[in-house]
N, CA, C, O and the ligand as a Tripos MOL2 file, in Angstrom:
@<TRIPOS>MOLECULE
protein
  249   247    63     0     0
PROTEIN
NO_CHARGES

@<TRIPOS>ATOM
      1 N           0.0120   12.4470   -3.0910 N.3       1 MET1
      2 CA          0.7610   11.1900   -3.1800 C.3       1 MET1
      3 C           1.1880   10.9540   -4.6130 C.2       1 MET1
      4 O           0.3910   10.5070   -5.4380 O.2       1 MET1
      5 N           2.4160   11.2450   -4.9090 N.am      2 GLY2
      6 CA          2.8940   11.0810   -6.2720 C.3       2 GLY2
      7 C           3.7460    9.8400   -6.4400 C.2       2 GLY2
      8 O           4.0740    9.1410   -5.4810 O.2       2 GLY2
      9 N           4.0800    9.5980   -7.6570 N.am      3 TYR3
     10 CA          4.8650    8.4080   -7.9770 C.3       3 TYR3
     11 C           6.2160    8.4250   -7.2710 C.2       3 TYR3
     12 O           6.6760    7.3980   -6.7720 O.2       3 TYR3
     13 N           6.8390    9.5790   -7.2340 N.am      4 ILE4
     14 CA          8.1550    9.6780   -6.6250 C.3       4 ILE4
     15 C           8.1010    9.2970   -5.1450 C.2       4 ILE4
     16 O           8.9490    8.5660   -4.6340 O.2       4 ILE4
     17 N           7.0720    9.8210   -4.4790 N.am      5 ASN5
     18 CA          6.9290    9.5040   -3.0620 C.3       5 ASN5
     19 C           6.6710    8.0190   -2.8580 C.2       5 ASN5
     20 O           7.2350    7.4080   -1.9510 O.2       5 ASN5
     21 N           5.8210    7.4370   -3.6980 N.am      6 ASP6
     22 CA          5.5690    6.0040   -3.6100 C.3       6 ASP6
     23 C           6.8590    5.2230   -3.7850 C.2       6 ASP6
     24 O           7.1300    4.2650   -3.0610 O.2       6 ASP6
     25 N           7.6370    5.6460   -4.7480 N.am      7 LEU7
     26 CA          8.8690    4.9240   -5.0390 C.3       7 LEU7
     27 C           9.8480    5.0500   -3.8730 C.2       7 LEU7
     28 O          10.5510    4.0980   -3.5350 O.2       7 LEU7
     29 N           9.8830    6.2100   -3.2760 N.am      8 ALA8
     30 CA         10.7460    6.3970   -2.1200 C.3       8 ALA8
     31 C          10.3440    5.4470   -0.9970 C.2       8 ALA8
     32 O          11.1960    4.8380   -0.3490 O.2       8 ALA8
     33 N           9.0470    5.3290   -0.7780 N.am      9 ARG9
     34 CA          8.5720    4.4030    0.2500 C.3       9 ARG9
     35 C           8.8870    2.9670   -0.1210 C.2       9 ARG9
     36 O           9.2550    2.1570    0.7300 O.2       9 ARG9
     37 N           8.7380    2.6630   -1.3860 N.am     10 ALA10
     38 CA          9.0400    1.3100   -1.8480 C.3      10 ALA10
     39 C          10.4820    0.9600   -1.5320 C.2      10 ALA10
     40 O          10.7810   -0.1500   -1.0910 O.2      10 ALA10
     41 N          11.3610    1.9000   -1.7580 N.am     11 HIS11
     42 CA         12.7750    1.6490   -1.4730 C.3      11 HIS11
     43 C          13.0110    1.4670    0.0200 C.2      11 HIS11
     44 O          13.8400    0.6560    0.4330 O.2      11 HIS11
     45 N          12.2820    2.2210    0.8170 N.am     12 GLU12
     46 CA         12.3960    2.0330    2.2680 C.3      12 GLU12
     47 C          11.9980    0.6160    2.6570 C.2      12 GLU12
     48 O          12.6770   -0.0380    3.4490 O.2      12 GLU12
     49 N          10.8850    0.1500    2.0860 N.am     13 LEU13
     50 CA         10.3880   -1.1820    2.4240 C.3      13 LEU13
     51 C          11.3160   -2.2620    1.9160 C.2      13 LEU13
     52 O          11.5420   -3.2610    2.5970 O.2      13 LEU13
     53 N          11.8560   -2.0700    0.7200 N.am     14 MET14
     54 CA         12.8000   -3.0340    0.1740 C.3      14 MET14
     55 C          14.0280   -3.1220    1.0630 C.2      14 MET14
     56 O          14.6330   -4.1850    1.2020 O.2      14 MET14
     57 N          14.3870   -2.0050    1.6580 N.am     15 ALA15
     58 CA         15.5660   -1.9760    2.5220 C.3      15 ALA15
     59 C          15.3740   -2.8570    3.7520 C.2      15 ALA15
     60 O          16.3430   -3.3290    4.3460 O.2      15 ALA15
     61 N          14.1170   -3.0730    4.1260 N.am     16 VAL16
     62 CA         13.8630   -3.9360    5.2680 C.3      16 VAL16
     63 C          13.3590   -5.3110    4.8450 C.2      16 VAL16
     64 O          12.8450   -6.0650    5.6710 O.2      16 VAL16
     65 N          13.5020   -5.6410    3.5680 N.am     17 GLY17
     66 CA         13.2840   -7.0120    3.1460 C.3      17 GLY17
     67 C          12.0620   -7.2840    2.2930 C.2      17 GLY17
     68 O          11.8690   -8.4160    1.8500 O.2      17 GLY17
     69 N          11.2290   -6.2810    2.0480 N.am     18 ALA18
     70 CA         10.0640   -6.5010    1.1880 C.3      18 ALA18
     71 C          10.5150   -6.5870   -0.2670 C.2      18 ALA18
     72 O          11.4590   -5.9090   -0.6710 O.2      18 ALA18
     73 N           9.8370   -7.4240   -1.0510 N.am     19 ASP19
     74 CA         10.1800   -7.4360   -2.4660 C.3      19 ASP19
     75 C           9.5720   -6.2130   -3.1480 C.2      19 ASP19
     76 O           8.7100   -5.5360   -2.5870 O.2      19 ASP19
     77 N          10.0300   -5.9470   -4.3510 N.am     20 PHE20
     78 CA          9.6540   -4.6710   -4.9680 C.3      20 PHE20
     79 C           8.1550   -4.5410   -5.1760 C.2      20 PHE20
     80 O           7.5760   -3.5040   -4.8520 O.2      20 PHE20
     81 N           7.5180   -5.5700   -5.7080 N.am     21 GLU21
     82 CA          6.0890   -5.4660   -5.9800 C.3      21 GLU21
     83 C           5.3070   -5.2890   -4.6820 C.2      21 GLU21
     84 O           4.3590   -4.5060   -4.6180 O.2      21 GLU21
     85 N           5.7080   -6.0120   -3.6690 N.am     22 ALA22
     86 CA          5.0250   -5.8880   -2.3850 C.3      22 ALA22
     87 C           5.2140   -4.4830   -1.8250 C.2      22 ALA22
     88 O           4.3080   -3.9120   -1.2170 O.2      22 ALA22
     89 N           6.3840   -3.9480   -2.0370 N.am     23 ALA23
     90 CA          6.6800   -2.6160   -1.5180 C.3      23 ALA23
     91 C           5.9470   -1.5420   -2.3150 C.2      23 ALA23
     92 O           5.3760   -0.6080   -1.7510 O.2      23 ALA23
     93 N           5.9760   -1.6900   -3.6170 N.am     24 ARG24
     94 CA          5.3440   -0.6850   -4.4700 C.3      24 ARG24
     95 C           3.8380   -0.6470   -4.2400 C.2      24 ARG24
     96 O           3.2180    0.4160   -4.2670 O.2      24 ARG24
     97 N           3.2660   -1.8210   -4.0150 N.am     25 PHE25
     98 CA          1.8100   -1.9170   -3.8330 C.3      25 PHE25
     99 C           1.5320   -2.5280   -2.4740 C.2      25 PHE25
    100 O           0.9120   -3.5870   -2.3730 O.2      25 PHE25
    101 N           1.9860   -1.8690   -1.4480 N.am     26 TRP26
    102 CA          1.9970   -2.5340   -0.1530 C.3      26 TRP26
    103 C           0.6320   -2.7380    0.4700 C.2      26 TRP26
    104 O           0.5260   -3.3890    1.5100 O.2      26 TRP26
    105 N          -0.3960   -2.2100   -0.1240 N.am     27 VAL27
    106 CA         -1.7350   -2.5530    0.3530 C.3      27 VAL27
    107 C          -2.5450   -3.3230   -0.6910 C.2      27 VAL27
    108 O          -3.6760   -3.7330   -0.4290 O.2      27 VAL27
    109 N          -1.9540   -3.5190   -1.8870 N.am     28 PHE28
    110 CA         -2.7100   -4.0990   -2.9910 C.3      28 PHE28
    111 C          -3.1370   -5.5270   -2.6760 C.2      28 PHE28
    112 O          -2.3150   -6.3670   -2.3120 O.2      28 PHE28
    113 N          -4.4450   -5.7920   -2.8230 N.am     29 ARG29
    114 CA         -5.0000   -7.1220   -2.5900 C.3      29 ARG29
    115 C          -4.6710   -7.6510   -1.2010 C.2      29 ARG29
    116 O          -4.4980   -8.8530   -1.0030 O.2      29 ARG29
    117 N          -4.5880   -6.7460   -0.2590 N.am     30 ARG30
    118 CA         -4.2640   -7.1680    1.0990 C.3      30 ARG30
    119 C          -5.3970   -6.7690    2.0450 C.2      30 ARG30
    120 O          -5.1550   -6.4370    3.2060 O.2      30 ARG30
    121 N          -6.6230   -6.8030    1.5480 N.am     31 GLU31
    122 CA         -7.7690   -6.4350    2.3700 C.3      31 GLU31
    123 C          -7.7700   -7.2370    3.6670 C.2      31 GLU31
    124 O          -7.6720   -8.4640    3.6540 O.2      31 GLU31
    125 N          -7.8820   -6.5330    4.7740 N.am     32 GLY32
    126 CA         -7.9500   -7.1850    6.0760 C.3      32 GLY32
    127 C          -6.6060   -7.5700    6.6450 C.2      32 GLY32
    128 O          -6.5000   -7.9740    7.8030 O.2      32 GLY32
    129 N          -5.5660   -7.4410    5.8130 N.am     33 LEU33
    130 CA         -4.2270   -7.7630    6.2890 C.3      33 LEU33
    131 C          -3.5130   -6.4790    6.7000 C.2      33 LEU33
    132 O          -3.9000   -5.3890    6.2790 O.2      33 LEU33
    133 N          -2.4890   -6.6030    7.5070 N.am     34 PRO34
    134 CA         -1.8150   -5.3880    7.9780 C.3      34 PRO34
    135 C          -1.1060   -4.6460    6.8540 C.2      34 PRO34
    136 O          -0.4630   -5.2520    5.9960 O.2      34 PRO34
    137 N          -1.2340   -3.3350    6.8740 N.am     35 CYS35
    138 CA         -0.4650   -2.4770    5.9900 C.3      35 CYS35
    139 C           1.0180   -2.6960    6.2540 C.2      35 CYS35
    140 O           1.4540   -2.7600    7.4040 O.2      35 CYS35
    141 N           1.7790   -2.8080    5.1830 N.am     36 TYR36
    142 CA          3.2220   -2.9850    5.3560 C.3      36 TYR36
    143 C           3.8380   -1.7730    6.0510 C.2      36 TYR36
    144 O           4.8390   -1.8780    6.7600 O.2      36 TYR36
    145 N           3.2200   -0.6450    5.8280 N.am     37 HIS37
    146 CA          3.8420    0.5980    6.3040 C.3      37 HIS37
    147 C           3.5840    0.8420    7.7770 C.2      37 HIS37
    148 O           4.4990    1.2040    8.5170 O.2      37 HIS37
    149 N           2.3310    0.6440    8.2160 N.am     38 CYS38
    150 CA          1.9930    1.0090    9.5880 C.3      38 CYS38
    151 C           1.3350   -0.1120   10.3800 C.2      38 CYS38
    152 O           1.1820    0.0040   11.5960 O.2      38 CYS38
    153 N           0.9390   -1.2040    9.7070 N.am     39 GLY39
    154 CA          0.3570   -2.3310   10.4130 C.3      39 GLY39
    155 C          -1.1480   -2.2660   10.5990 C.2      39 GLY39
    156 O          -1.7430   -3.2040   11.1310 O.2      39 GLY39
    157 N          -1.7740   -1.1780   10.1710 N.am     40 ALA40
    158 CA         -3.2270   -1.0700   10.2820 C.3      40 ALA40
    159 C          -3.8980   -1.9480    9.2170 C.2      40 ALA40
    160 O          -3.3300   -2.1560    8.1450 O.2      40 ALA40
    161 N          -5.0890   -2.4580    9.4990 N.am     41 PRO41
    162 CA         -5.7680   -3.3040    8.5070 C.3      41 PRO41
    163 C          -6.0720   -2.5390    7.2300 C.2      41 PRO41
    164 O          -6.5320   -1.3970    7.2700 O.2      41 PRO41
    165 N          -5.8120   -3.1750    6.1050 N.am     42 VAL42
    166 CA         -6.1060   -2.5900    4.7990 C.3      42 VAL42
    167 C          -7.5880   -2.7880    4.4940 C.2      42 VAL42
    168 O          -8.1360   -3.8660    4.7230 O.2      42 VAL42
    169 N          -8.2230   -1.7600    3.9860 N.am     43 VAL43
    170 CA         -9.6260   -1.8460    3.6030 C.3      43 VAL43
    171 C          -9.7590   -1.7460    2.0940 C.2      43 VAL43
    172 O          -8.9460   -1.1140    1.4190 O.2      43 VAL43
    173 N         -10.8050   -2.3870    1.5780 N.am     44 LYS44
    174 CA        -11.0690   -2.3580    0.1470 C.3      44 LYS44
    175 C         -12.2070   -1.3930   -0.1310 C.2      44 LYS44
    176 O         -13.2190   -1.3990    0.5710 O.2      44 LYS44
    177 N         -12.0460   -0.5720   -1.1460 N.am     45 GLN45
    178 CA        -13.1100    0.3180   -1.5650 C.3      45 GLN45
    179 C         -13.2920    0.1750   -3.0640 C.2      45 GLN45
    180 O         -12.3320   -0.0210   -3.8080 O.2      45 GLN45
    181 N         -14.5440    0.2780   -3.4920 N.am     46 VAL46
    182 CA        -14.8250    0.2420   -4.9230 C.3      46 VAL46
    183 C         -15.1740    1.6540   -5.3720 C.2      46 VAL46
    184 O         -16.1140    2.2730   -4.8750 O.2      46 VAL46
    185 N         -14.3990    2.1380   -6.3160 N.am     47 LEU47
    186 CA        -14.5690    3.5100   -6.7760 C.3      47 LEU47
    187 C         -14.5520    3.5090   -8.2970 C.2      47 LEU47
    188 O         -13.5700    3.1010   -8.9170 O.2      47 LEU47
    189 N         -15.6330    3.9640   -8.8830 N.am     48 GLY48
    190 CA        -15.7030    4.0090  -10.3430 C.3      48 GLY48
    191 C         -15.5350    2.6440  -10.9800 C.2      48 GLY48
    192 O         -14.9890    2.5180  -12.0760 O.2      48 GLY48
    193 N         -16.0130    1.6140  -10.2750 N.am     49 GLY49
    194 CA        -15.9340    0.2670  -10.8160 C.3      49 GLY49
    195 C         -14.5990   -0.4150  -10.6080 C.2      49 GLY49
    196 O         -14.4170   -1.5660  -11.0060 O.2      49 GLY49
    197 N         -13.6620    0.2890   -9.9860 N.am     50 GLN50
    198 CA        -12.3610   -0.3110   -9.7080 C.3      50 GLN50
    199 C         -12.2010   -0.5600   -8.2200 C.2      50 GLN50
    200 O         -12.6240    0.2430   -7.3890 O.2      50 GLN50
    201 N         -11.5960   -1.6620   -7.9090 N.am     51 SER51
    202 CA        -11.3190   -1.9650   -6.5150 C.3      51 SER51
    203 C         -10.0300   -1.2850   -6.0950 C.2      51 SER51
    204 O          -8.9900   -1.4310   -6.7360 O.2      51 SER51
    205 N         -10.1220   -0.5460   -5.0140 N.am     52 LEU52
    206 CA         -8.9470    0.1160   -4.4810 C.3      52 LEU52
    207 C          -8.6800   -0.4170   -3.0830 C.2      52 LEU52
    208 O          -9.6110   -0.7350   -2.3420 O.2      52 LEU52
    209 N          -7.4470   -0.5110   -2.7380 N.am     53 TYR53
    210 CA         -7.0660   -0.9830   -1.4190 C.3      53 TYR53
    211 C          -6.4040    0.1690   -0.6910 C.2      53 TYR53
    212 O          -5.4750    0.8050   -1.1880 O.2      53 TYR53
    213 N          -6.9120    0.4100    0.4940 N.am     54 LEU54
    214 CA         -6.5640    1.6510    1.1750 C.3      54 LEU54
    215 C          -6.1920    1.3840    2.6220 C.2      54 LEU54
    216 O          -6.8870    0.6540    3.3300 O.2      54 LEU54
    217 N          -5.1170    1.9670    3.0440 N.am     55 CYS55
    218 CA         -4.7930    2.0010    4.4650 C.3      55 CYS55
    219 C          -5.3100    3.3250    5.0150 C.2      55 CYS55
    220 O          -4.9010    4.3960    4.5670 O.2      55 CYS55
    221 N          -6.2030    3.2420    5.9820 N.am     56 ARG56
    222 CA         -6.8270    4.4680    6.4800 C.3      56 ARG56
    223 C          -5.8240    5.3570    7.2080 C.2      56 ARG56
    224 O          -5.9730    6.5790    7.2290 O.2      56 ARG56
    225 N          -4.8330    4.7630    7.7870 N.am     57 LEU57
    226 CA         -3.8380    5.5710    8.4940 C.3      57 LEU57
    227 C          -2.8850    6.2530    7.5290 C.2      57 LEU57
    228 O          -2.5850    7.4390    7.6670 O.2      57 LEU57
    229 N          -2.4170    5.5000    6.5610 N.am     58 CYS58
    230 CA         -1.4940    6.0860    5.5830 C.3      58 CYS58
    231 C          -2.2580    6.8970    4.5370 C.2      58 CYS58
    232 O          -1.6760    7.7490    3.8660 O.2      58 CYS58
    233 N          -3.5780    6.6310    4.3960 N.am     59 GLN59
    234 CA         -4.3860    7.2790    3.3610 C.3      59 GLN59
    235 C          -3.7680    7.0540    1.9870 C.2      59 GLN59
    236 O          -3.6580    7.9660    1.1680 O.2      59 GLN59
    237 N          -3.3770    5.8280    1.7730 N.am     60 THR60
    238 CA         -2.6740    5.4810    0.5510 C.3      60 THR60
    239 C          -3.4890    4.4950   -0.2540 C.2      60 THR60
    240 O          -3.8750    3.4390    0.2460 O.2      60 THR60
    241 N          -3.7490    4.8400   -1.5000 N.am     61 MET61
    242 CA         -4.4810    3.9550   -2.3850 C.3      61 MET61
    243 C          -3.5660    3.4310   -3.4590 C.2      61 MET61
    244 O          -2.6410    4.1100   -3.9040 O.2      61 MET61
    245 N          -3.8410    2.2070   -3.8690 N.am     62 THR62
    246 CA         -3.1060    1.6450   -5.0070 C.3      62 THR62
    247 C          -3.7400    2.1400   -6.2860 C.2      62 THR62
    248 O          -3.2840    1.7940   -7.3750 O.2      62 THR62
    249 ZN         -0.6080    2.0660    6.5930 Zn       63 ZN63
@<TRIPOS>BOND
     1     1     2 1
     2     2     3 1
     3     3     4 2
     4     3     5 am
     5     5     6 1
     6     6     7 1
     7     7     8 2
     8     7     9 am
     9     9    10 1
    10    10    11 1
    11    11    12 2
    12    11    13 am
    13    13    14 1
    14    14    15 1
    15    15    16 2
    16    15    17 am
    17    17    18 1
    18    18    19 1
    19    19    20 2
    20    19    21 am
    21    21    22 1
    22    22    23 1
    23    23    24 2
    24    23    25 am
    25    25    26 1
    26    26    27 1
    27    27    28 2
    28    27    29 am
    29    29    30 1
    30    30    31 1
    31    31    32 2
    32    31    33 am
    33    33    34 1
    34    34    35 1
    35    35    36 2
    36    35    37 am
    37    37    38 1
    38    38    39 1
    39    39    40 2
    40    39    41 am
    41    41    42 1
    42    42    43 1
    43    43    44 2
    44    43    45 am
    45    45    46 1
    46    46    47 1
    47    47    48 2
    48    47    49 am
    49    49    50 1
    50    50    51 1
    51    51    52 2
    52    51    53 am
    53    53    54 1
    54    54    55 1
    55    55    56 2
    56    55    57 am
    57    57    58 1
    58    58    59 1
    59    59    60 2
    60    59    61 am
    61    61    62 1
    62    62    63 1
    63    63    64 2
    64    63    65 am
    65    65    66 1
    66    66    67 1
    67    67    68 2
    68    67    69 am
    69    69    70 1
    70    70    71 1
    71    71    72 2
    72    71    73 am
    73    73    74 1
    74    74    75 1
    75    75    76 2
    76    75    77 am
    77    77    78 1
    78    78    79 1
    79    79    80 2
    80    79    81 am
    81    81    82 1
    82    82    83 1
    83    83    84 2
    84    83    85 am
    85    85    86 1
    86    86    87 1
    87    87    88 2
    88    87    89 am
    89    89    90 1
    90    90    91 1
    91    91    92 2
    92    91    93 am
    93    93    94 1
    94    94    95 1
    95    95    96 2
    96    95    97 am
    97    97    98 1
    98    98    99 1
    99    99   100 2
   100    99   101 am
   101   101   102 1
   102   102   103 1
   103   103   104 2
   104   103   105 am
   105   105   106 1
   106   106   107 1
   107   107   108 2
   108   107   109 am
   109   109   110 1
   110   110   111 1
   111   111   112 2
   112   111   113 am
   113   113   114 1
   114   114   115 1
   115   115   116 2
   116   115   117 am
   117   117   118 1
   118   118   119 1
   119   119   120 2
   120   119   121 am
   121   121   122 1
   122   122   123 1
   123   123   124 2
   124   123   125 am
   125   125   126 1
   126   126   127 1
   127   127   128 2
   128   127   129 am
   129   129   130 1
   130   130   131 1
   131   131   132 2
   132   131   133 am
   133   133   134 1
   134   134   135 1
   135   135   136 2
   136   135   137 am
   137   137   138 1
   138   138   139 1
   139   139   140 2
   140   139   141 am
   141   141   142 1
   142   142   143 1
   143   143   144 2
   144   143   145 am
   145   145   146 1
   146   146   147 1
   147   147   148 2
   148   147   149 am
   149   149   150 1
   150   150   151 1
   151   151   152 2
   152   151   153 am
   153   153   154 1
   154   154   155 1
   155   155   156 2
   156   155   157 am
   157   157   158 1
   158   158   159 1
   159   159   160 2
   160   159   161 am
   161   161   162 1
   162   162   163 1
   163   163   164 2
   164   163   165 am
   165   165   166 1
   166   166   167 1
   167   167   168 2
   168   167   169 am
   169   169   170 1
   170   170   171 1
   171   171   172 2
   172   171   173 am
   173   173   174 1
   174   174   175 1
   175   175   176 2
   176   175   177 am
   177   177   178 1
   178   178   179 1
   179   179   180 2
   180   179   181 am
   181   181   182 1
   182   182   183 1
   183   183   184 2
   184   183   185 am
   185   185   186 1
   186   186   187 1
   187   187   188 2
   188   187   189 am
   189   189   190 1
   190   190   191 1
   191   191   192 2
   192   191   193 am
   193   193   194 1
   194   194   195 1
   195   195   196 2
   196   195   197 am
   197   197   198 1
   198   198   199 1
   199   199   200 2
   200   199   201 am
   201   201   202 1
   202   202   203 1
   203   203   204 2
   204   203   205 am
   205   205   206 1
   206   206   207 1
   207   207   208 2
   208   207   209 am
   209   209   210 1
   210   210   211 1
   211   211   212 2
   212   211   213 am
   213   213   214 1
   214   214   215 1
   215   215   216 2
   216   215   217 am
   217   217   218 1
   218   218   219 1
   219   219   220 2
   220   219   221 am
   221   221   222 1
   222   222   223 1
   223   223   224 2
   224   223   225 am
   225   225   226 1
   226   226   227 1
   227   227   228 2
   228   227   229 am
   229   229   230 1
   230   230   231 1
   231   231   232 2
   232   231   233 am
   233   233   234 1
   234   234   235 1
   235   235   236 2
   236   235   237 am
   237   237   238 1
   238   238   239 1
   239   239   240 2
   240   239   241 am
   241   241   242 1
   242   242   243 1
   243   243   244 2
   244   243   245 am
   245   245   246 1
   246   246   247 1
   247   247   248 2
@<TRIPOS>SUBSTRUCTURE
     1 MET1         2 RESIDUE 1 A MET
     2 GLY2         6 RESIDUE 1 A GLY
     3 TYR3        10 RESIDUE 1 A TYR
     4 ILE4        14 RESIDUE 1 A ILE
     5 ASN5        18 RESIDUE 1 A ASN
     6 ASP6        22 RESIDUE 1 A ASP
     7 LEU7        26 RESIDUE 1 A LEU
     8 ALA8        30 RESIDUE 1 A ALA
     9 ARG9        34 RESIDUE 1 A ARG
    10 ALA10       38 RESIDUE 1 A ALA
    11 HIS11       42 RESIDUE 1 A HIS
    12 GLU12       46 RESIDUE 1 A GLU
    13 LEU13       50 RESIDUE 1 A LEU
    14 MET14       54 RESIDUE 1 A MET
    15 ALA15       58 RESIDUE 1 A ALA
    16 VAL16       62 RESIDUE 1 A VAL
    17 GLY17       66 RESIDUE 1 A GLY
    18 ALA18       70 RESIDUE 1 A ALA
    19 ASP19       74 RESIDUE 1 A ASP
    20 PHE20       78 RESIDUE 1 A PHE
    21 GLU21       82 RESIDUE 1 A GLU
    22 ALA22       86 RESIDUE 1 A ALA
    23 ALA23       90 RESIDUE 1 A ALA
    24 ARG24       94 RESIDUE 1 A ARG
    25 PHE25       98 RESIDUE 1 A PHE
    26 TRP26      102 RESIDUE 1 A TRP
    27 VAL27      106 RESIDUE 1 A VAL
    28 PHE28      110 RESIDUE 1 A PHE
    29 ARG29      114 RESIDUE 1 A ARG
    30 ARG30      118 RESIDUE 1 A ARG
    31 GLU31      122 RESIDUE 1 A GLU
    32 GLY32      126 RESIDUE 1 A GLY
    33 LEU33      130 RESIDUE 1 A LEU
    34 PRO34      134 RESIDUE 1 A PRO
    35 CYS35      138 RESIDUE 1 A CYS
    36 TYR36      142 RESIDUE 1 A TYR
    37 HIS37      146 RESIDUE 1 A HIS
    38 CYS38      150 RESIDUE 1 A CYS
    39 GLY39      154 RESIDUE 1 A GLY
    40 ALA40      158 RESIDUE 1 A ALA
    41 PRO41      162 RESIDUE 1 A PRO
    42 VAL42      166 RESIDUE 1 A VAL
    43 VAL43      170 RESIDUE 1 A VAL
    44 LYS44      174 RESIDUE 1 A LYS
    45 GLN45      178 RESIDUE 1 A GLN
    46 VAL46      182 RESIDUE 1 A VAL
    47 LEU47      186 RESIDUE 1 A LEU
    48 GLY48      190 RESIDUE 1 A GLY
    49 GLY49      194 RESIDUE 1 A GLY
    50 GLN50      198 RESIDUE 1 A GLN
    51 SER51      202 RESIDUE 1 A SER
    52 LEU52      206 RESIDUE 1 A LEU
    53 TYR53      210 RESIDUE 1 A TYR
    54 LEU54      214 RESIDUE 1 A LEU
    55 CYS55      218 RESIDUE 1 A CYS
    56 ARG56      222 RESIDUE 1 A ARG
    57 LEU57      226 RESIDUE 1 A LEU
    58 CYS58      230 RESIDUE 1 A CYS
    59 GLN59      234 RESIDUE 1 A GLN
    60 THR60      238 RESIDUE 1 A THR
    61 MET61      242 RESIDUE 1 A MET
    62 THR62      246 RESIDUE 1 A THR
    63 ZN63       249 GROUP 0 **** ****
């Protein structure tokens, strides 16, 4: 998952009405809320002292 791919997805989401920050970080701080990409609940994980927000279906971390 590289920056380019993230940005491509962000543009897809913006095309359907998401704002840029929401699109770029579509699971960020959205624990328990639906993933913008697939609708699955976002889960929070703490890794190395940092909170990460992850969609298990997309396997995408912020
Ligand atoms: Zn997802």
